[in-house]
C-alpha positions in Angstrom: 2.4 20.1 -2.1 -1.4 20.3 -1.9 -3.9 19.3 0.7 -7.3 17.5 0.5 -9.8 17.4 3.4 -11.7 14.2 3.7 -15.4 13.9 4.7 -14.1 12.6 8.1 -12.2 15.9 8.6 -8.7 14.5 8.0 -6.3 16.7 6.1 -4.3 14.7 3.5 -1.1 16.0 1.9 -0.5 15.0 -1.7 1.5 15.6 -4.8 -0.2 15.2 -8.2 1.5 15.1 -11.6 -1.0 15.7 -14.5 -0.7 13.5 -17.5 -2.2 10.7 -19.5 -4.2 7.8 -17.9 -4.4 5.5 -16.3 -3.2 7.6 -13.4 -0.6 5.7 -11.4 -1.3 6.0 -7.6 1.4 5.1 -5.1 0.2 3.9 -1.7 2.9 3.8 0.9 3.6 1.6 3.9 3.0 1.6 7.6 4.6 4.6 9.1 6.2 5.7 5.8 5.5 8.8 3.7 5.4 10.0 0.2 9.0 11.2 0.2 10.3 7.7 0.1 12.6 6.5 -2.7 10.0 4.4 -4.5 7.4 7.1 -4.6 9.8 9.8 -5.8 11.3 7.5 -8.4 7.9 6.7 -9.8 7.0 10.4 -9.9 10.2 11.1 -11.8 9.3 8.3 -14.2 5.7 9.7 -14.6 7.0 13.2 -15.4 9.4 11.9 -18.0 6.8 9.8 -19.7 3.8 12.2 -19.4 1.9 9.8 -17.1 -0.6 11.1 -14.5 0.7 10.2 -11.0 -0.5 10.6 -7.4 1.4 10.1 -4.2 0.1 11.1 -0.8 0.4 10.7 3.0 -2.2 8.9 5.0 -3.4 10.7 8.1 -0.8 10.6 10.9 1.9 10.1 8.3 4.3 12.5 6.7 2.8 16.0 6.1 -0.8 15.0 6.6 -2.7 15.9 9.7 -3.4 13.7 12.7 -1.5 11.5 15.0 -0.1 8.2 13.8 -1.2 6.3 16.9 -4.8 7.4 16.4 -5.0 5.8 12.9 -6.0 2.4 11.7 -6.5 0.5 8.4 -10.1 1.7 8.0 -9.0 5.3 8.4 -6.1 5.0 6.0 -8.3 3.2 3.4 -10.8 6.1 3.7 -8.0 8.6 3.3 -6.8 6.8 0.1 -10.2 6.5 -1.4 -11.1 10.1 -0.7 -7.9 11.6 -2.2 -7.9 9.3 -5.2 -11.5 10.1 -6.1 -11.0 13.8 -5.5 -7.8 14.2 -7.5 -7.7 11.7 -10.3 -10.1 11.1 -13.2 -10.8 7.8 -15.0 -9.0 4.5 -14.5 -6.1 4.2 -12.0 -3.2 1.8 -11.7 -2.5 1.1 -8.0 1.0 0.6 -6.7 1.0 -0.5 -3.1 4.1 -0.9 -1.0 4.0 -3.1 2.2 0.8 -1.9 4.0 0.0 0.0 0.9 -0.5 -3.4 -0.8 -3.3 -4.1 1.6 -4.8 -0.6 1.1 -4.5 -1.1 -2.6 -6.4 -4.4 -2.4 -9.2 -2.6 -0.5 -9.2 0.1 -3.2 -9.9 -2.6 -5.8 -13.2 -3.2 -4.1 -14.1 0.4 -3.7 -12.9 2.4 -6.7 -15.0 2.6 -9.8 -12.3 1.9 -12.3 -9.0 0.1 -11.5 -6.9 -0.7 -14.5 -4.2 -2.8 -12.7 -2.3 -3.4 -9.6 1.4 -3.7 -8.6 2.3 -4.7 -5.1 5.8 -4.3 -3.6 6.3 -6.6 -0.5 2.5 -6.4 -0.1 1.3 -7.0 3.5 -2.4 -7.7 3.4 -3.9 -8.6 6.8 -0.7 -7.9 8.6 -2.3 -6.6 11.8 -3.9 -10.1 12.3 -1.4 -12.4 10.6 1.7 -10.5 11.6 1.2 -8.4 14.8 -1.5 -10.4 16.6 -0.3 -13.8 15.5 3.2 -13.0 16.8 2.2 -11.5 20.1 2.9 -13.5 23.1 0.4 -13.8 26.0 1.8 -10.8 27.8 1.7 -8.6 24.7 -1.9 -9.6 24.0 -2.9 -8.9 27.6 -1.1 -5.5 27.5 -2.7 -4.4 24.3 -6.2 -5.3 25.5 -5.7 -3.7 28.9 -3.5 -0.7 28.2 -4.7 -0.1 24.6 -1.3 -0.3 23.0 2.1 -2.1 23.0 5.5 -0.9 21.7 7.4 -3.1 19.2 11.0 -2.7 18.2 11.6 -1.5 14.7 14.5 -1.8 12.2 13.6 1.7 11.1 14.2 3.8 14.2 11.4 4.6 16.7 9.4 1.6 18.0 6.1 0.7 16.4 3.2 1.6 18.7 0.5 -1.0 18.0 -2.9 0.0 19.3 -5.9 -2.1 20.3 -7.9 0.0 17.8 -5.5 -1.0 15.0 -5.9 -4.7 15.7 -9.6 -4.6 16.2 -10.3 -2.4 13.1 -7.9 -4.5 11.0 -10.2 -7.5 11.5 -13.0 -5.6 9.7 -10.8 -5.2 6.6 -9.1 -8.5 6.1 -8.9 -9.5 2.4 -7.4 -13.0 2.5 -10.4 -14.7 4.2 -13.0 -14.3 1.5 -12.8 -14.5 -2.3 -10.7 -11.8 -3.9 -11.5 -10.9 -7.5 -8.8 -8.9 -9.3 -10.1 -8.6 -12.9 -7.1 -6.8 -14.3 -3.3 -7.4 -14.7 -1.5 -7.8 -11.4 2.2 -8.0 -10.6 3.4 -9.0 -7.2 7.0 -8.0 -6.4 8.8 -9.5 -3.4 12.4 -9.7 -2.1 13.6 -13.0 -0.7 15.6 -11.3 2.1 12.6 -9.3 3.4 12.5 -9.7 7.1 9.4 -7.5 7.6 7.1 -9.2 5.2 7.9 -12.9 4.6 7.8 -14.0 0.9 5.1 -16.5 2.0 2.7 -13.5 2.2 3.2 -12.9 -1.6 2.7 -16.6 -2.3 -0.5 -16.7 -0.2 -1.9 -13.7 -2.1 -1.0 -15.3 -5.4 -2.8 -18.5 -4.4 -5.8 -16.7 -2.9 -6.7 -14.0 -5.5 -8.3 -14.6 -8.8 -7.0 -12.6 -11.8 -6.8 -13.3 -15.5 -3.2 -12.0 -15.6 -1.2 -12.3 -12.3 2.5 -12.9 -11.8 4.8 -13.0 -8.8 8.4 -11.9 -9.2 10.8 -12.9 -6.4 14.0 -10.9 -6.3 16.8 -12.9 -4.7 18.5 -11.0 -1.9 16.2 -7.9 -2.0 15.1 -6.6 1.4 11.9 -4.9 2.5 13.1 -1.5 1.2 13.2 -2.8 -2.3 14.8 0.5 -3.3 18.2 -0.3 -5.0 18.6 0.5 -8.7 17.6 -2.9 -9.9 14.5 -3.0 -7.7 13.4 0.5 -8.8 13.9 -0.5 -12.4 11.8 -3.6 -11.9 9.0 -1.5 -10.3 9.1 0.9 -13.2 9.0 -1.9 -15.8 6.2 -3.7 -14.0 4.1 -0.6 -14.0 4.7 -0.2 -17.7 3.9 -3.8 -18.4 0.6 -3.6 -16.5 -0.3 -0.4 -18.4 0.4 -2.1 -21.7 -1.6 -5.2 -20.8 -4.5 -3.3 -19.3 -5.3 -2.0 -22.8 -6.7 1.2 -21.3 -6.9 4.1 -23.9 -5.1 7.4 -22.9 
């Protein structure tokens, strides 16, 4: 494990596998880390195939510095851009899981050379269209007055949603304005996902403009998208995007 210090002073933990390009970059989800099944599986694939690969933890996640509740979409996007630009060279293929799908879409607007994109239960704009839209009047009042609200989670500890997360998220929405993705895109989504509804993938498919974009719905797959079949689909989707991107090694 290595560490990268961003210009904002946040220490980001990462693991980098050298290899041929485009470098595959895994962007994890909200409150997840780079030790997850999908990230580790892709790293194993990269090492077996000689492909450059980067996985990392946003600030407040995993082994990176900072406190989770202090973070927001803008911070985590800055973390991603900083470590990607510092560690990789040349074109990158972005693989974004859940919130990482939103961060990856932001990276397509910021990075100099994106060869392709794969999202896994991508959750663009979830702070507004998920959290805020689902809050009742009391929760909205609490978050504005107290600065945070706790939400139950299927993954253990409750989610602490902060006012800063909501307000900052509004500065980084990607489904309100035209979204150009001029490279191959694969959207992967499980139909049994209770955290990110399949409608989110359909909305992204309808909203974004790409010369080569496909949505794959996996019947019965949940938000983890980590069983053997799902992992194989992620791997094959990455390989397909690399092949169709026509980027020289």
